[in-house]
N, C-alpha and C positions, 0 to 999 in steps of 0.2 A: 561419380556423378552425384550420388546422394550426399556425399560430404560437401561438395561445392554448393549444393542447394541449401544445405543447412547453414553453411557459412554466409551465403547470400542473405538468407532470412535473418540471421543473427546480426550481421554487421551492416546491413543496408535497410531492409524493410523494418526491422524492429526500431532502430533510432529514428528513421525518417517518417514512420507512421505512428507507432504507439507513443514513443517519448515526445515526439514533436507535437502531436495533438494535445497531449497532457500539458506540455509547457505552454502551448498556445491558449488553452482554456484558462489556465492559472493566470497567465500574463494579461489576457483580456479582462478578467475579473479584477485583477489588481489595478490595472490602469483605469478601469471604470471607477473604482473606489478613489483612486488618486485624483481623477478629474472632478468627481463629485465633491471631494473635500476641497480641492483647489478652487472650484467655482464658488463655494460658500465663503472661503477665506478671502478671495479676491473681491467679491461683492461687499463684504464687510469692510475691507480696506478702502475701497472706493467711496463707500458711504461715509466712512470716518473722515477721509481727506476732504470730501465735499462739505461736510458739516463744519469742519474747522476753518475752511476757507470762508464760509459764511459767518462764522463766529470767531473772529480773530483773537478773542481773549483766551481761547483754548490752545493757541499755538505753542506756548511753552510746554504744556502738558503733552501735546502730540510729539514734539521733538524729544522730550524726555522718555516718553513711552517707546518710541521707535528706537531710541538709543539702547534701552533695556532689551528690546527684541533682538537688536544686533548683538548685544552682549551674550544672550542665550545662544544665538546662532554661532557666535565665535567659539564659545566653550565646546559646543558639539563638534564643530569642525576641527578644533584643536586636537581632539582626541580620536576623531574618526576621519582621517584624511581621505578615505575612499569616497566620501560624500562631497568633496570639494570640487568646485569648478563646473564646467559644462559636462553633462553626462555623456554626450556622444563621443567626444575625444577619449574620455576614460574608457568607454565601452569598446571603442576601436582598439585601444592599447591592450585591453584584455583579450579581445577576439583574435588579435594577431599573435597572441602569446608573448607579448612584450613585458607585461606586468602581471602580478597576481593580486587577488583581493579576497576579502572575507565576504562571502555572498550574503549571509544573514545580516551582518552589521551594515553592509552597504545598502541592502534593501530597506531596512528599518529607518536608518538615519538619513538616507537620501529622501525618504518620504517626509520625515519630520522637519528636516532642515529646509526643504523646498517650501513647506507651508510658511515658515518664518520669513523666507525671502519674498513670497507673494504678499504676505500681510504687510511687510515693510515697504512694498512698492518698488523694490529694486528691479530695474528693467531686464529681467531674465525670464525665459519661458519654461513650459512644462514638458516639452517634447524630449529634451535631453535627459532629464531624470527618468522619463518613461522608458527610454532606450536602455539606460543603465539598470533600471529595475527589471526589465525584461531579461537582460543578460544575467542578472543575479538569480532570477527565477529559473532560467535554464540550468545554471550551475546547481541550484538547489534540487531540481528534479534528478539530475545525474547523481548527486550525492546520496539522495534518499532512496532512489529506485534502481540505480545501476552503478553502485559504487565501485564494483570490480571492473567495469568497462569504461575506464577513464578516457579511452581513445575517442569516445563519442562526445566528450565534453565541449569542445569548441564548436562543433556542428550544432549541438542543441542550444548552446549559448547564443550562437549566431541567429538561430531561429527565434529565440526569445527576444533578442534585440530588434529584429525585424517586426515581430508582433507588437512590441512596445511602441515602435514608431508608427505602425499602421493604426493601432488603437488610439494613439494620441492625436493623430492628424486626420484620420478617416481616409487614408490613402494606402490601401493594401498593395497595389502594384508598385508604388513607390517604395513601400517597405521591403518588398522582395528585391528591388533594384539596389536597396541600401546594402544588402549582403554582397552583391556582385561588384558594384561600382565604388563603394565607400569602404566597407569593412575589410574585404579581402582583395579587391581590385583584380579579380579574375573569375572566370566562369568554370564551373565543373558541375556535373550532374548531382553529385552528393550535396554540394552547397545549395544548389537550386532546390532540390527536393526538401531538404531540411528547412530552408527559409520559407518555401511556398506552403508546406503543410502547416508549419507553426503559425504563419501569418494568416492563413485561411481560418484556422481554429480560433486564433486570437481575435480576429476581426468579427467573426460570427458571435463569439462570446460577448465582446464589448458592445456590439450593435444590439444584441438581444437585451442586455441590461440597460442600455441607454433608452431603448424603447419602452421600458417600464417606468422611466422617470422623465423629467424635463431636461436632462442633460443631453446636449447635442453631440451626436457621433461625429459630425463633420467639423472641420476646423473653422471654415468661413461660410457665410450665408450670402453670397452674391453671385451674379452672373452678368457678363457683358453681352447684351442682346445684339449689339451692333457688330457686324462683320467688317473688319478693316479691308478695304479694297486693295488690290495690288498696286494701285497708283500711290498709295501711302506706305508702301513697304519700306521706303527710306526712313520714315519716322520710327519704325520698329528697329531698324539697324542703328539709328542714332541713339535710341534708348539703350540698346545693347552695348554700344561703344562707351557711353557715359557710365553705365553700370560696371563694365569691365575695368575702366580706369579707376572708378571709385572703390571697387573691391580690392584692386591692387594697392591703392593708397591706404585703405583701412588695414589691410594685412601688414603692410610695412609699419604703420603706426602701432599696430598691436604688438609686433615684435619689439619695437623700441620701448613701449610702455611696460611690457613684461620684463625686459632687462632692467628698466629703471626701478620697478617695484621689487624685483628679486635681488638686486644688487645694491642700489643706492639706499633703498628703504629696508635693507636687510636687518638693521638693528632695531627697527620699530617692531614692538611685540605684535605677534599675529593677531591676538585678541583685540588689540587696540585698532589695528587696521580694519578688521571686519566691522567693529562697532562704529567706527567713523564713517564707513560707507553707508550704513543704515541711517546714520544721522544726516549725512549729506543728501541721501535720497529723500528723506523726510522734508528737508528744507526746500529742495527743488520741487518736490511734489506739491508743496503748498502754493507754488506759483501757477502751475498748470498740470492738469491730469495727463496731458499729452507727453510730458517729460518722463513719466514713470510707468510701471507696469510692463507686461510682456510685449505689448505692441499690437495685440490682437484687436482691441477696440479701435486703435489708431488706423489699422488697415481697413476695417469696416467703414470708418469715417471717411477715409480718403476715397474709397471706391464710390461713395455717394456724392463726391465733389465738394466736401466741406474742407475748410482750411484755407488760409491766406498764403500766397506764395512766399512772402518774406518770413512769415511765422514758421513755415515748413522747414526753411533752411536752419532756423534757430533750433527747432525740434530735432532735426537730424543731427546737428552738432552736439547738442546737449545729451541726447540719448547715446550717441557714439562714445562720448566721454565717460558717461556713467557705466556703460557696458564694459569698456576697456578696463576701467579701474576695478569694477566688481569682479569680473571674471579672472583677471590677473591676480587679484588678491586671494581668490579661492572661494567666493560666495557661491553657494549651490544654486544652480539654475541653468536652463538650456540657452543656446545661442541661435537656434534655428528660427523661431518666430521673430526674435528681435532683428535678425538679419533680413527676414522677409519684410519687416516694417521699413528697414532702410531701403530696400528695393522699391517698396510701394511709394515711399516719399520721393525717390528719384523719378519714378514713372509719373507721379502726380506733377512734379515740378516741370518735367519735360512736356507733359500734356498741356499744362496751363500756358506755358510759354508758346507752344505751337498754336494753341487756340487764340491767344491774345494777338499774335501776329498774323492771324488768318491763314496759317499754314495747314491747319487741320480742323475739320468740322467738330463742333462741341460734342456730338453724340459718340465720338470715339475716345473720349477722355477715359472711361473705365477700362478700355482695352489697353491704354498706355500704362495704367497702374498694374494690370496683370502682367504685361510684358516686362515692366520694371522688376516685379517680384521674381519672375522666372529667370530673367537674365542675370540679376544680381546673385541668385542662388547658384546658377551655373558657374559664375566667375569665382565667387568666394570659396566654394567647396570643390571647384574643378570637377563638377559632376553634371555634365549636360544631359545625360539620360535621365537622371533623377529629376532634374529641373523640368524636362519635357513631360515626364509621367506625372509629376506633382501638379503642373499647370493644367493638365487635363482632368485629373481626379479631384483636386481640392479647390481649383480656381475656375472650374467650368470653362476651360479655355479651348475646348475642342473646335468650336466654330472658327477660332482664330489661330489654329495650330500652325499655319504657314508663317505668319508674322512672328509668332512666339518662337518658332524654330529658328527663324532668321536672327532674332535678337539673341537667343541663347547661343547660337553659333558664333556670332560676332563677339559677344562677351567672352566666350571661351577662347577664341582666337587672340583676343587682347591679352588675357591673363597668361596664355601659353607663350605669346611673343615676348612678353615682359619677363617671363621666367619666374614669376612669383609663385611660391608654393601654396598649396591648399591651406586655408585657414586652420582646418582641423589638424593638419600635419604638424604645424608649429606647436600646437598644444600637446599633441601626442609625443613629439620629440622631447618637450619639457617634462612630461610625465615619466618618460623612460629614463631621462637623465637623473631625475630625482630618485627613481627606483634603483638605479645602478650605482648611485653615488658611493664612492669608497671601495668599489669592487674592481677586481683585475680581470681583464678579458683574456680568454684563452681560445686557441683554435684546435679543434678535434677532428681527426679522421678515424673512421671505424668501419669495420666490416660486420654487418648485422645479418644473421641468418633468420629467414622468415619461418616462424613456427607454424605448424598446421592449424587451420581455423583461426588464425590471428586476424586482426582488424584489416590489415593491408591485403589479405588474400582476395583475389578477384578484382582488385582496383588498379587503376593506372596511377602513375605518379601525380598527374594533374589533379586527381581526386583527393589527395592527402593534404591535410593541414599540418604540415611538418613544423617543428619548432622554428623560430625566426632564424633566418640566414642559412638554414639547413638545406643542402643541395645533394641530391642523389647523383653522384658522378658516373656511376655505372651499375648495371645489374647483371650478375653472373647467373644465368638461368639454370634451373635444376635440370640435369640431364635426363631425368625420368619423364619429362614432358617433351615430346617430340614435335608438337604442333607450335609453330611460332606464334607468340602472342605478346601484346604490350602489357597485358595484365600481369600483376605480380602473383607468383604461386608459392606454395609451401616449399621450402628448401632453397629458394633463390637467395643469393647473397647480395645485399645492397651495400655499396661502398659510398658512405656519406661523409660530407665535409661541412663543418659549421663553426661559427664563432659564438661563444657564449660567456656570460658572466656567472652562470650557475651550472657548472658541468654536471653535477650529480642530478639536479632537477631535470636538465635537458635529456640526459641519458635515460632517466626514468620515463619521460614522455615518449621517447623513441621505443622503449621496451613495451610500453602500453600499446603501441601500434603494431610492432613486429613480433612481439612475444618475448619471454625471458631469454636472456643470453647466458651462455656458460661463463664460468669463472675465468677461462682462458681467452676471453674476448680480445680479438686483435684490434687494438686501438692505440693511437698515439695522441699526445697532448702537447701543445706548444705554448709556453708562456714567454712573451717578449722575444720570440725568435729561437728559443731553446727547446728542442724536442725531448720529450720524456715519455715513458710508458704511463698510460693513464692508471691512476691508483684506485682499485676496488670500487668502481662505479656501480 
């Protein structure tokens, strides 16, 4: 009994309380610093673009300057690939154990590269880098404070990612849902506790620091005072339908664009591609501020009813084109807020059309914008629960939760019916393909004996973040325990089966969880259909 209590404290309470809280506090402070710096950089960028639009003689200097900014960004990204692209897909790849990364390099260069992106006006957001930096902070805490307990790694990194999202968006409940619906797509007590404790600590830390400055903790500053009556529920469903179809179309185009840039433009030097994207963003940004930037100010503008319908269509198409090119090429920056801007534009367009044709009273226009944001998020990421939680926390959508839920459900049904994968899944798959390039897959079956006081003791299989594709086929219970239990005990034998491109690394991860295995480990390895005894793993 005493041994089981010690094991419980060591393997559950310690990581979920002590390490999670430390990670949360560090992540909250880190994201506050990130938001503070980004706010300063974005303000200077907007002022610079506005000044040059009013003084056209400086246009060549601006374009040349942004080209140089792009060149610096390209050099950084060339040598630090962990900082490329949207931070959320990369974080998901890491949390699922699909790729590895250098936590310190990722943290530092993600921060620096993001600032270059924001100054250049490339339409990417700050929530993706925040999630990846939170993931890196979690790995750093494990490395520095619990290096011998590597089985905790992915749990604490998951908490760091959730805290990074919550601190960036001001939506802690949504941050917790991120672990369950997006990162791991399953619920377990261990995942929930790690995510919740880290998010609470990170949110409190960031909110406290924001209160000392003029940096806003929340992502948006608006509310829809009008409550949409049930008689206009059809309007919410219509927005959901359009958002679902638009998200499906955008995801398809994203895949085509990615293939074109990765294959057709393969011979174009990476540094040249990144530099040209900054140059292109500068040229387009001189036309209108609505075409560049993360889209945060665009959403604020739309909720207030500004913008002409025809212009919104152009803004939508231009921003989509720039985002497709920038993200596929590898420019650092998040995709979350830019996609929210797409949803806001769709909701605004639908609201204006309904109002012009006397189908909807004008006071419900802001509600349409909020519904557009939530439904597009639900469809593009295939995360309806995150969309609902985010609409209540960040969009003040609680008074209109029924029409928002209707739109979110319709949008999700559309994307599910069409069979279009989640936007982030396409990026994750691409990251994994690049990571595994040139390696040979093998299939391993092994019998692992659970060591006393190891990480898995007292846990059920559902609580374990096993290596990718690893399945526990059977558990041979230790005869010393006569009480039937689904929990794993010392002496149990786990028969596991998995496919891996890194057999030594995968077996090391399993030993971190079940304890060291003897030299006569019973395991077999299969390369291309041929079985062999596994060599000295």
